[in-house]
N, C-alpha and C positions, 0 to 999 in steps of 0.2 A: 476604224479597225483598232482593236486593242493592241497595244505595243507588246511584241513578244519579248520574252526574257532573253538576254544576250548570253549565249553559252558557247564555249569553244571558239571565241573570236579569232585567236591566232590561226586556227586551222580553217575557219570558214571564210575569212577575208579573201583568200586567194580564189575562192570559188564563186564569189558574188558578181563579178564583172561579166557583162554580156549575157546575163541570164534572161532568155526570152521564151515565152510559151511555144510549144510545138503545135503544129496543126496536124491532128490525127485524122487521116483519111479513112481509116477503118478501125472500128472499136470492137473488142471482144465483148460480147453481150452475155451476161449470166442467163442460165436457163430459167424459164418461167415456172417450171413445175417442180422445183426443188427448193428447200429452205436454204437460204444463203447465210453465211456467218455475219453478213452485214445487217441481218435482221435484228441482231442483238444490240450493237452500239449504233449511235447516230452517225450518219454519213454526211451531215451538213457541213459546209465549209466553215472552218474555224481557224483562227490564228493562235489558239491556245496550244501550248505544248506541255504535256505532263512532264514532271521532273524525271530525269533518267535515274535508274537505280545507281547506287553509289559504288557497286562492285560487280564486275562481270567475270566469268570464268577465264576469259582471254586476257584479263588484266595481268595475269601472271607471266605473260609473254613480255619480253623486251620489245618496246614499241618504237617504231620509226615512222614518221609521217610518209605515206605513200602518195605520189602524184601519178595519175595515169598519163601515159605517153601521149603528148599532144598530136603526134603524127598518126595516131591510130583512129582519129576521127575524120569524117568527111574525106575519106581517101578517094582520089580521082577514079572514076569508073574505068574498069579494064575488063573487056569481054573478049577473051580469046576464042577463036573458032577452031583451033586445034591445040593439043596439049603442049604448052611451052616448056614443060618440065620433063620432057621425055628423056633427056640426057642425064637427069639426076638419078643416080643409081646407088652410089656408095654412101656411107656415113659421112665421109669427107665432103662429098657433093652436097649433102643436106646441110652440113655445117656452113658451107660457103653460101648457100641460099639464105640461111637464117642470119648471117652476119654481114651480108653485102647489100645494104640499103633495103632491108626487109620491110615489106608493107603487108598489112592484112588483106585478105581477099575482099574485093569490092563488087563482085558479081557472083551469081550462082554458078555460072560456067567456070569461072576461075577456081572457085572452091571445089567443084567436082573434079577438075583436072588435078588439083593438089591432092585430093583424097586418093585418086588413082595411084599417085606416086608416094603415098605415105607422108604427106606434108601437112603442116598445121595451117589453118586459115585465119586464126585470130591472133591476139596478142601473145608474144613469146615471153614466157616467164619460166626460167629454169628452176628446178626444184632446189630448195635451200638445204644447206648442211650445217647451219649454225642458228642459234635462237634469235639473233638479231639481224637476220637476212632482211634487207630493206625493200621488200616487195610485198604485195598484198595477198599473201597466202592465207591470211585470216581476214575476217570482215573489217573493212576500212572504218575506223572510228570517226572519220570526218562527219558522217551523217548521223551520228548517234542521237542527236536531238530530234530526229525524225523517225525514231524506231517504233513509234506507235501507229504509223501510217503505211498503207499498202496500196498499190495500184493494180487494178483489175482490167486494164485496157492495154492495147498494143497494136502495132501496124504489121501486117503480114503481106507477103507477096506469094502468089501461087503460080503453078505451071498451068498450061492450057487444059490439063486433065484434072485440075483442082487439087493437086498435091502441093504440099508446102515447098516454097523456095527459100524464103528468108523471114526473119523477124527482126524488127528494129528495137534495139535495147533502149528502154526509156531512160532519158537523161535529163536531169533537172536543169542543166545549163543549155539545153536545146541542141547538143552536139549529136551527130549521127554516127552510129556504129551498129552493124548488123551481124547476126549469126545466120549461117546457111545450113539448111537441113541436109544431113548426110555428110557434113564436113567434120574436121577434127579440131578440137579446142583444148586448151590446157589452163588458161588463167581462171581465177576464181569467178569473176563476174561473167565471163564468156560462158563457162560451163553452167553456172546457175541459170543464166538467161536461156540457154539451150534447153535445159531440163524443163523449165517452166513453160517455154513456148511449144515444145514438141512432145514432152512426156516420154522421151527416149534419150539414151546416152549418145554422146558424140561418136564419130567413126573410130577414134583411136582407143575406145574403151572396149576391152574384151569381156565377154559374158562370164567366163570362168575365172578362177583365181589360182589354178594349179600351175605346175612348172611348164606344161605345154602352152597354156595361155600366156604365161610370162614370156616365153620364147617367141611366141607369135607376135605379141605386142611390140617387142624389141625389134623383131625382124621387119615388121611393117612400118613402124613409126619411130624407131630408134629410141632415144631417151624420152620422147614424149608419148610413148605407149603406156597405157594404163590397163589394169585388170580389175575384175570383180564387178559384176552388175547383176546381183542376185536378189532373191526375195527377202524382204525384211518383215518379220512377223509382227512387230509392234505389240507383242503380247505382254502387257504389264502385269498380268496375273502370274506369269512364269518368271519374268525378269522384273522384280519388284522395285529395283532402283531406277528403271527407265521411266521417263515421263510419258504420259499419254499424248498421242498425236491426233490431230483433228481428222475427221471424216474417214476413220477406219475403226475396226471393231475393238482394237486394243485387248483382244482375248475374250471379248464378250460376244453377244449375239450379233449377227450380221443384219444390217438394215439397208434400205434401198439407196440411201445417199452415201454409202461407204465405198471406199476404193482401196486398192492394195498398193503398198509401197515397195520400191526397190532400194537397195543400198549399193553404192559404188565407191571405190577408192578415189580419194583426191590426192594429188601428188605432193603430199607433205609428210615428212617423216619425223623431223626433230620435235620432240615435246619436252621442253627444257625443265618443266617443273616436276618431271618424274612420273607423270600419269602413264600407266601401261608401258608399252615398249618405248625405250629411249635409245636412239641410234644416231650416230654421226654420219651414217650413210644417207645419201639422197635417195628419194623414192626410186628413181631409175637413173642409173649412171651410164646407160647405153649398153651394158653387158649383164646387169643384174637388177632385179626389182626387189626392194626391201619394203614390205608393207608395214603399216603402223595403225594408229588409232583414229585417223582422220577420214571421215566418210561424208558423202552426200547421201541423203535419204529423200526420196521424192515419190509423189503419186504417179503411178505408172499404168495401171489397168483397172478395169471395173471387175465386179464380182462374177461376170460371165467370161472373163479372160480376154476381153477386147483391150488391146494395148495402144497407148499413145494419147496425146492431148485431145485429139478429135473426139474421144469417148469420155473425156473428163470436163465437165463444166468449169469455166475459169474460176468461179468462186470456190471450187473444191480442189483446185491445184495447189500443191504445196511443195516447196523445195527447202530442205533443211540441211544445215552443215553441223556435224558433230566433230569436235576436235578431241574429245576424250572418250571415244568408243561408246556412244549412246548414253553416257551419264547426263549430258546436257546438249541442247540444240539451239541454233540460231536460225531464224527463218529469213530466206531471201524474199524481199518485198517488191520485186519486179521493177526495179530501176537500178542503174549502175551505182554501186556503193551503198545500196539500201539493204540493211540487215536489222533484224530485231535484236533486242537484248537477249541474253541467254536465259533459258529456263531448264529446270531439271534437278538432278540429284545434288551436284556440287553447288548449284545456284541457291539451294536451300541451306547451305552451310556445312554439308557433310564432306568427309574426305573422299578421295577417288575410290570408286568401287570397281574391282577388276572382274566381277561376275557374281553369280549367286554364291559360289564357294571361293575360298582364297586360292591363290596360285602364285607363281613366281612373279606375276605382274602386280600383285597387291592384295589387299584385304577383300574378302567376299562379303556379300550382303549379310550372311548369317554371323559374321564377325562383329557387326555393329550392334551396340546396345542402344535402344531407343533412338534410332536415327530420325531425322526430320523427313517427312514425305517430300518427294520431288515437287518443286514449284510447278505451277500449271502453265500451260500454253495461254498466252494472252491474245485474245482475238483483236487484231489490229483494225483501226478504222479504215475504210476504203475511201480513197480520194482519187480524183482525176489527176492526170499529170499537171494540168493547168492549176488546179487547186494546190497541189503540193509545191509547185513553183512559187505560188503566192505566199504560202506559209514560209518557205525558205527565204524569200526576199525580205520578209519582215524581221528576220533575225538581226 
């Protein structure tokens, strides 16, 4: 095996210990009757890693290395037979729950009881109010050397009726962390994995974005309530500064293997380099929601209106994060910490674009003279988890 180039050694060293392949009991299989993106690049195992781009749009953020909480993996199984959270009613009760030896849910039953009481089932990460907040509200750069690789497999659990129960988040180090269908999540990787696995938003995400929805989000889930889960047009003929996304019409003719996207708020408000709305207020302080430029955009339903991952072949599922209101995107690559490099308008070297026309938030598309076209989506190579672990181990 050819020796891989050593990159980001200080960040990667702490991740290399104890890295063992996972045994996948159930694999997502691409559909046989549709063209896969993997038909373009080779999917043969390789230890070669292409050089990462020298600048990414998130480099303008103050960066602090983020380490995932060790106690959020391999949580002991807890299967309650009745709701143990029945007495959690007030915001003070919820705060006590989150601060008193909190553990993420380790069973479908526990997660459903939490949802009933407006509680989170995954990692707890409060919304930041400064640019150097030391948590992973942006893609973790530890895995940036693997940004050209994506995993199209994963382990599900189902109910007796064949409905989703859980999805195990792929992890290069072999650690176990699950998301449960119908539960509430707030951390970057939990939400991204949930969207990829189920093609729907977590329970704490309201569909609308008006004041009624904001009040409902806060009433049900306190400061972990989120709003906005609406249609995303991806019409680059109308919004010329936005990059084209895969497997959708992008404003052109609709074809058989195309799917529709939704956009939803992610709980991050502060954008320190001045793109769009800049605010010192957290996304949700428990009494008010302050929306900003950070969104998830994900494949949600087919052209016949059938919604959810069961209607979207795995090779056509995409989860993107935009931190500058559709100027640029990062793709979630279906493993914890796995994100692509950015692509789009600012990645091409342009200044932030606030829309087609100028506004109080910045210049509009028509204000630019001879702008560079948005950089294009780079089709990642598809690897198995075992292959990706092998590549990672040779760093």
